[in-house]
C-alpha positions as CSV (number, residue, x, y, z in Angstrom):
1,X,-66.1,-93.0,82.4
2,X,-68.9,-91.6,84.4
3,X,-69.9,-92.1,87.8
4,X,-72.8,-94.3,88.7
5,X,-74.9,-92.0,91.1
6,X,-76.3,-95.3,92.7
7,X,-73.3,-97.1,92.9
8,X,-73.1,-96.1,97.0
9,X,-75.9,-98.0,98.7
10,X,-75.9,-95.4,101.1
11,X,-77.0,-92.9,98.3
12,X,-79.9,-95.7,97.3
13,X,-80.6,-96.1,100.4
14,X,-81.3,-92.7,101.7
15,X,-83.9,-92.2,98.6
16,X,-85.6,-95.4,99.2
17,X,-86.5,-94.3,102.8
18,X,-87.2,-91.2,101.4
19,X,-89.9,-92.4,99.0
20,X,-91.3,-94.5,101.9
21,X,-92.1,-91.9,103.8
22,X,-93.4,-90.0,101.3
23,X,-95.8,-92.8,100.2
24,X,-96.5,-93.3,104.1
25,X,-97.7,-89.7,104.3
26,X,-100.0,-89.9,101.1
27,X,-103.3,-91.6,102.9
28,X,-102.9,-88.8,105.4
29,X,-102.7,-85.8,102.9
30,X,-105.4,-87.6,101.0
31,X,-108.0,-86.7,103.7
32,X,-106.9,-83.2,104.2
33,X,-109.3,-80.6,102.4
34,X,-107.9,-78.1,100.1
35,X,-107.8,-75.4,102.6
36,X,-105.5,-77.9,105.1
37,X,-102.8,-78.6,102.4
38,X,-102.1,-74.9,101.5
39,X,-102.0,-74.3,105.7
40,X,-99.5,-77.7,105.9
41,X,-97.4,-75.6,102.9
42,X,-97.6,-72.2,105.0
43,X,-96.5,-74.7,108.2
44,X,-93.1,-75.9,105.8
45,X,-92.2,-72.2,105.0
46,X,-92.3,-71.4,109.0
47,X,-90.6,-74.5,109.9
48,X,-87.6,-73.8,107.5
49,X,-87.5,-70.1,108.5
50,X,-87.0,-71.5,112.0
51,X,-84.2,-73.9,111.2
52,X,-83.0,-73.0,107.7
53,X,-82.4,-76.2,106.5
54,X,-84.8,-78.3,104.1
55,X,-83.6,-81.6,104.9
56,X,-85.9,-82.4,107.5
57,X,-88.9,-81.0,105.2
58,X,-88.5,-83.0,101.8
59,X,-91.1,-86.0,102.8
60,X,-93.5,-83.8,103.7
61,X,-93.0,-81.3,100.9
62,X,-92.5,-83.9,98.4
63,X,-95.9,-86.0,99.5
64,X,-97.5,-82.4,99.4
65,X,-96.6,-81.5,95.9
66,X,-97.9,-85.0,94.8
67,X,-101.0,-84.6,96.4
68,X,-101.7,-80.8,95.3
69,X,-100.8,-82.3,91.6
70,X,-103.4,-85.3,91.7
71,X,-106.2,-82.7,92.7
72,X,-105.1,-79.7,90.0
73,X,-103.9,-81.9,87.3
74,X,-105.0,-85.5,87.9
75,X,-101.7,-86.9,87.9
76,X,-100.2,-88.6,90.7
77,X,-96.2,-88.8,90.6
78,X,-94.6,-92.6,90.6
79,X,-92.2,-93.8,92.9
80,X,-89.5,-93.1,90.0
81,X,-90.4,-89.8,89.5
82,X,-89.9,-89.2,93.2
83,X,-86.7,-90.1,93.2
84,X,-85.9,-88.2,90.0
85,X,-87.2,-84.9,92.3
86,X,-84.8,-86.8,94.9
87,X,-82.2,-86.4,92.3
88,X,-82.5,-83.2,91.0
89,X,-83.0,-81.6,94.2
90,X,-79.3,-83.1,95.6
91,X,-78.2,-80.7,92.0
92,X,-77.4,-83.8,90.2
93,X,-78.6,-84.8,86.6
94,X,-81.3,-86.8,86.4
95,X,-81.6,-88.4,82.3
96,X,-85.5,-89.2,81.3
97,X,-86.7,-90.1,78.3
98,X,-89.8,-88.5,76.2
99,X,-93.1,-89.2,77.8
100,X,-91.5,-90.2,81.4
101,X,-92.7,-87.0,83.2
102,X,-89.4,-84.6,83.4
103,X,-91.9,-81.5,83.5
104,X,-94.2,-82.7,86.3
105,X,-91.1,-84.3,88.2
106,X,-89.3,-80.7,88.1
107,X,-92.6,-79.6,90.4
108,X,-91.4,-81.3,93.8
109,X,-87.6,-80.2,94.0
110,X,-89.3,-76.9,93.0
111,X,-91.9,-76.7,95.3
112,X,-89.4,-77.8,98.5
113,X,-87.1,-74.9,97.1
114,X,-89.4,-72.6,96.8
115,X,-90.0,-72.5,100.8
116,X,-86.8,-70.6,101.4
117,X,-88.6,-67.3,99.8
118,X,-85.3,-67.1,97.7
119,X,-86.6,-68.2,94.4
120,X,-86.5,-70.9,92.0
121,X,-85.8,-70.9,88.2
122,X,-86.8,-73.3,86.2
123,X,-84.9,-72.9,82.7
124,X,-86.1,-74.0,79.4
125,X,-84.7,-74.3,75.7
126,X,-87.4,-72.0,74.1
127,X,-90.6,-69.1,75.0
128,X,-93.2,-72.2,74.2
129,X,-91.8,-74.9,76.5
130,X,-91.4,-71.9,79.3
131,X,-94.8,-70.1,78.7
132,X,-96.2,-73.8,78.6
133,X,-95.0,-75.4,81.8
134,X,-95.8,-71.9,83.5
135,X,-99.3,-72.2,82.8
136,X,-99.7,-76.2,83.9
137,X,-97.5,-76.6,86.5
138,X,-98.8,-73.4,87.6
139,X,-101.6,-74.6,88.5
140,X,-99.9,-77.2,91.4
141,X,-98.0,-73.9,92.8
142,X,-100.7,-71.9,93.2
143,X,-102.6,-74.6,94.8
144,X,-99.9,-74.8,98.0
145,X,-100.1,-71.1,98.1
146,X,-96.8,-70.5,95.7
147,X,-96.9,-68.0,92.8
148,X,-95.0,-68.0,89.6
149,X,-93.3,-66.3,87.1
150,X,-92.6,-66.2,83.3
151,X,-90.1,-64.1,81.5
152,X,-90.7,-63.7,78.1
153,X,-88.9,-61.4,75.2
154,X,-90.0,-57.8,74.9
155,X,-90.8,-57.7,78.3
156,X,-89.8,-54.3,80.5
157,X,-87.4,-54.2,83.0
158,X,-90.1,-53.7,85.5
159,X,-92.0,-56.5,84.4
160,X,-88.8,-58.8,84.5
161,X,-88.3,-57.7,88.2
162,X,-91.9,-58.3,89.2
163,X,-91.6,-61.9,87.7
164,X,-88.2,-62.6,88.8
165,X,-89.6,-62.0,92.2
166,X,-92.0,-65.0,92.0
167,X,-91.6,-68.2,93.9
168,X,-90.9,-70.0,91.0
169,X,-90.0,-68.5,88.0
170,X,-90.3,-69.9,84.1
171,X,-87.4,-68.5,81.8
172,X,-85.6,-69.7,78.9
173,X,-81.4,-70.1,79.1
174,X,-81.4,-66.9,76.4
175,X,-83.0,-64.7,78.9
176,X,-81.6,-65.5,82.0
177,X,-78.2,-65.2,80.5
178,X,-79.2,-62.2,78.9
179,X,-80.4,-60.3,82.0
180,X,-77.4,-61.7,83.7
181,X,-75.4,-59.8,81.7
182,X,-77.5,-56.7,81.5
183,X,-77.4,-56.4,85.5
184,X,-73.6,-56.9,85.2
185,X,-73.5,-53.6,83.4
186,X,-76.2,-51.6,85.0
187,X,-75.3,-48.1,86.2
188,X,-78.1,-48.0,89.0
189,X,-79.9,-50.5,91.6
190,X,-83.0,-49.6,90.2
191,X,-82.3,-51.1,86.6
192,X,-81.1,-54.6,88.3
193,X,-84.2,-57.2,87.7
194,X,-82.6,-60.6,89.2
195,X,-82.4,-61.2,92.6
196,X,-79.5,-63.2,94.2
197,X,-79.7,-67.1,92.5
198,X,-80.4,-69.8,94.8
199,X,-81.7,-72.7,93.0
200,X,-82.1,-73.7,89.4
201,X,-84.0,-76.9,87.4
202,X,-82.5,-76.8,83.7
203,X,-84.3,-78.9,81.4
204,X,-82.3,-80.6,78.2
205,X,-79.1,-79.9,80.4
206,X,-77.0,-81.2,77.8
207,X,-78.4,-78.7,74.9
208,X,-78.2,-75.8,77.5
209,X,-74.9,-76.3,79.0
210,X,-72.3,-78.0,76.6
211,X,-74.1,-77.4,72.9
212,X,-75.2,-74.3,72.9
213,X,-72.5,-72.8,75.5
214,X,-70.0,-73.5,73.0
215,X,-71.2,-70.1,71.2
216,X,-70.5,-67.0,73.5
217,X,-73.4,-64.8,74.6
218,X,-72.6,-61.0,73.6
219,X,-74.5,-57.9,74.0
220,X,-73.8,-55.6,70.9
221,X,-74.9,-52.3,69.8
222,X,-75.7,-51.4,66.3
223,X,-73.3,-49.5,64.5
224,X,-72.9,-47.9,60.7
225,X,-73.4,-50.6,57.9
226,X,-71.8,-49.7,54.5
227,X,-74.6,-52.2,53.0
228,X,-73.1,-51.5,49.1
229,X,-70.0,-53.1,49.9
230,X,-71.9,-56.4,51.0
231,X,-73.6,-56.4,47.9
232,X,-70.7,-55.5,45.5
233,X,-68.5,-58.1,47.5
234,X,-71.7,-60.9,46.8
235,X,-71.8,-60.3,43.6
236,X,-67.9,-60.4,43.0
237,X,-67.7,-64.2,43.9
238,X,-69.4,-64.7,41.1
239,X,-66.2,-64.3,39.2
240,X,-63.9,-66.4,41.6
241,X,-63.0,-70.0,41.3
242,X,-61.8,-72.0,43.8
243,X,-58.2,-73.1,44.0
244,X,-57.4,-70.5,41.8
245,X,-58.4,-67.2,43.1
246,X,-59.1,-68.7,46.7
247,X,-58.5,-71.7,48.7
248,X,-60.6,-73.2,51.7
249,X,-59.6,-74.1,55.3
250,X,-62.2,-76.3,56.0
251,X,-61.2,-77.0,59.5
252,X,-60.9,-73.6,60.4
253,X,-64.0,-72.4,58.3
254,X,-62.2,-69.5,56.6
255,X,-60.7,-69.2,52.9
256,X,-57.6,-67.3,51.9
257,X,-57.2,-65.2,48.4
258,X,-54.1,-66.3,45.9
259,X,-52.1,-63.5,44.9
260,X,-54.3,-64.1,41.5
261,X,-57.4,-63.6,43.2
262,X,-56.4,-60.4,44.7
263,X,-55.1,-59.2,41.6
264,X,-58.5,-60.2,39.9
265,X,-60.9,-58.5,42.7
266,X,-58.7,-55.4,42.7
267,X,-59.6,-55.1,39.3
268,X,-62.5,-55.8,39.2
269,X,-63.4,-53.1,41.9
270,X,-60.5,-50.6,40.4
271,X,-58.8,-50.1,43.6
272,X,-55.0,-50.7,43.8
273,X,-55.0,-52.2,47.5
274,X,-57.8,-54.3,49.0
275,X,-55.9,-53.9,52.2
276,X,-56.3,-49.7,52.3
277,X,-56.8,-48.6,56.0
278,X,-59.2,-45.8,54.2
279,X,-60.8,-47.9,52.3
280,X,-60.9,-51.7,53.2
281,X,-62.8,-54.0,51.4
282,X,-60.7,-57.2,52.2
283,X,-63.1,-57.7,55.0
284,X,-66.1,-58.0,53.0
285,X,-64.7,-59.9,50.1
286,X,-63.7,-62.6,52.5
287,X,-67.0,-62.9,54.1
288,X,-68.3,-62.8,51.1
289,X,-66.4,-65.6,50.0
290,X,-67.0,-67.3,53.1
291,X,-70.8,-67.4,52.5
292,X,-70.5,-68.4,49.6
293,X,-68.1,-71.1,49.4
294,X,-68.7,-72.5,53.4
295,X,-72.1,-71.8,54.8
296,X,-75.0,-73.3,52.8
297,X,-79.1,-72.8,52.7
298,X,-80.8,-76.0,54.8
299,X,-77.3,-76.4,56.4
300,X,-75.8,-74.0,58.1
301,X,-78.9,-71.9,58.3
302,X,-82.4,-71.3,56.5
303,X,-84.0,-68.2,55.1
304,X,-87.3,-67.3,57.4
305,X,-89.4,-64.4,57.0
306,X,-86.5,-62.4,55.1
307,X,-83.8,-63.2,57.9
308,X,-81.0,-65.7,57.9
309,X,-82.0,-68.4,61.1
310,X,-78.5,-70.0,62.1
311,X,-79.0,-73.8,62.6
312,X,-77.1,-75.2,65.4
313,X,-74.8,-77.8,63.9
314,X,-74.8,-80.0,67.1
315,X,-78.7,-80.4,67.4
316,X,-80.0,-79.2,64.4
317,X,-82.2,-76.8,66.2
318,X,-82.7,-73.2,64.9
319,X,-81.3,-70.2,66.5
320,X,-83.3,-67.2,65.7
321,X,-81.8,-64.9,68.5
322,X,-78.0,-65.9,67.1
323,X,-76.3,-63.8,64.6
324,X,-72.9,-64.8,63.2
325,X,-70.3,-61.6,63.9
326,X,-67.9,-59.6,62.2
327,X,-69.8,-59.1,59.0
328,X,-70.6,-62.6,58.0
329,X,-74.2,-62.7,58.8
330,X,-74.8,-59.5,56.6
331,X,-72.8,-61.3,53.6
332,X,-75.4,-64.4,53.9
333,X,-77.6,-62.0,53.5
334,X,-76.5,-60.5,50.8
335,X,-76.0,-63.6,49.1
336,X,-79.5,-64.5,49.3
337,X,-80.8,-61.0,48.3
338,X,-81.9,-60.3,51.7
339,X,-82.2,-57.2,53.4
340,X,-79.1,-56.5,55.5
341,X,-79.4,-55.6,58.6
342,X,-77.3,-53.5,60.9
343,X,-73.9,-54.9,61.5
344,X,-73.5,-54.9,65.8
345,X,-70.1,-54.6,68.3
C-alpha cells in the first residue's frame, strides 16, 4: 500500500506555512523592478555560499520565480503548483494531470537548487520536450540571472561539457545515461562531460524509472555482420511449420527446433550440422524463426524510413535509439526486406 506523503499533519502544516510565506512576499516582489529582482536572486546565491543551506531560502526563491514567470511568460504559479514544487524539492514524486502545469512547477525547485552553482538536471523522455521546455522555461531562469543548457543527439564532447556546466540543463534520459556510461569508460579527464550530480527533476518518472528501466542501456561497437546468412535464414522460415519443425516458448519469447526441423534445414542448406562451430547456422536460424513467429509489425515494432523501430510493450511508445541484441534486430530487418545494419557487441 502506497504511503500518503500528506498523512503527516506536520508535513502538511510545513507546506501550508511555506505557501503562506511565499504569498506574503508576492506584493513586495511585484513592486520591485526587473533589475532589483535579479539583484535579489544574486543575494540569495551569496546567502547560500555563506550558510550552505537552502531551507531558509525556499520562500524567497519560490516567490522570486513566481514573479519572474509572471513577467516573462504571463503565468503565475497557483498555490497548488507551489505545493507541487515543494514536494519536488523534498525529493518526492509529485503526480499531476495533463494541463496542470508540470513544466511550470519544475521551475520552482530548479531555480532554488540552481543557487548552489552545482547544477540542476531536468530529464525528459525525448529531444522535442527537452528543447521545447528549455526554450520556454529558459526565459524565467535568464530573468533571474541563471543560464540554461540543452543536450541533444550528435553534440560533441566540448558542446556537452559546456551545456552540462550551465545552472540548469535539459536532457533526455538516454543522453544523460549514455554520457554517464561514457564518462566511466573515459581514460582521460578531458573526455569527461558530466560534473558531480547535484539535483535532478525527472519528467514522466514512471516511464523513465520503471518502464524504460527494464531494458538495459549498453554501449557497443560494430562487428562484422554476415548479411547473407540473415537473408538466407529469413527465406528458410517459409519452409518451416509450427509444431512440426519448431515449437514456441511464448513465456520466454523463444523458439526450439524439433529434430525434424533441424533435419529439414540441414537439407535445405546442404550442411551436415547447424551447430558446426566453424560455420554455425543455428543462431541465424533461431533468430529468423523468432522474427517470423514471435515479433510482429505494428505490434512489437514499426517500419519507419527503412528502419525497424522498436515499440515499448509497456507504454506503446516508439524507441528509435534501441535495438534488439544477439542478431535479432538484423533478423527482423531481413524478414522485412530492409537494409541490414551492422551488428554490435
